[in-house]
C-alpha positions as CSV (number, residue, x, y, z in Angstrom):
1,X,22.6,23.1,10.1
2,X,19.1,24.3,9.3
3,X,15.9,22.3,9.7
4,X,15.6,22.1,5.9
5,X,19.0,20.6,5.5
6,X,18.3,18.1,8.2
7,X,15.1,17.0,6.5
8,X,16.9,16.9,3.1
9,X,19.6,14.7,4.5
10,X,17.0,12.3,6.0
11,X,15.1,12.2,2.7
12,X,18.3,11.5,0.7
13,X,19.6,8.8,3.0
14,X,16.6,7.0,4.7
15,X,13.5,8.3,2.9
16,X,14.0,6.2,-0.2
17,X,14.7,3.1,1.8
18,X,11.5,3.7,3.8
19,X,9.4,4.3,0.7
20,X,10.8,1.1,-1.0
21,X,10.2,-1.0,2.1
22,X,6.6,0.3,2.4
23,X,6.0,-0.4,-1.3
24,X,7.2,-3.9,-1.0
25,X,5.1,-4.5,2.1
26,X,2.0,-3.2,0.5
27,X,2.5,-5.2,-2.7
28,X,3.3,-8.5,-0.9
29,X,0.5,-8.0,1.6
30,X,-2.0,-9.7,-0.8
31,X,0.1,-12.9,-0.9
32,X,-0.1,-13.7,2.8
33,X,-1.9,-16.9,3.6
34,X,-4.8,-15.3,5.5
35,X,-5.3,-12.6,2.9
36,X,-7.3,-14.6,0.3
37,X,-10.7,-13.8,1.8
38,X,-9.9,-10.1,1.9
39,X,-8.7,-10.1,-1.7
40,X,-11.8,-12.0,-2.9
41,X,-14.1,-9.6,-1.0
42,X,-12.3,-6.6,-2.6
43,X,-12.4,-8.2,-6.0
44,X,-16.1,-8.6,-5.9
45,X,-17.0,-5.5,-4.0
46,X,-17.8,-3.5,-7.1
47,X,-20.6,-5.9,-7.8
48,X,-22.1,-5.8,-4.3
49,X,-24.9,-3.4,-5.2
50,X,-25.4,-4.6,-8.8
51,X,-28.9,-5.7,-9.6
52,X,-28.3,-6.5,-13.3
53,X,-30.1,-3.4,-14.5
54,X,-33.4,-4.3,-12.9
């Protein structure tokens, strides 16, 4: 079995499961109880250097 076939087998069997699990973790990360401050900071970060055009 070649290295390519080994990687292909891994991607076909476990790669999709790893990607789906990572996607769910990253999407649900924002709903953790301690994450509200970080979400608020990220939400308002684009306005941090805004001086209302002055």
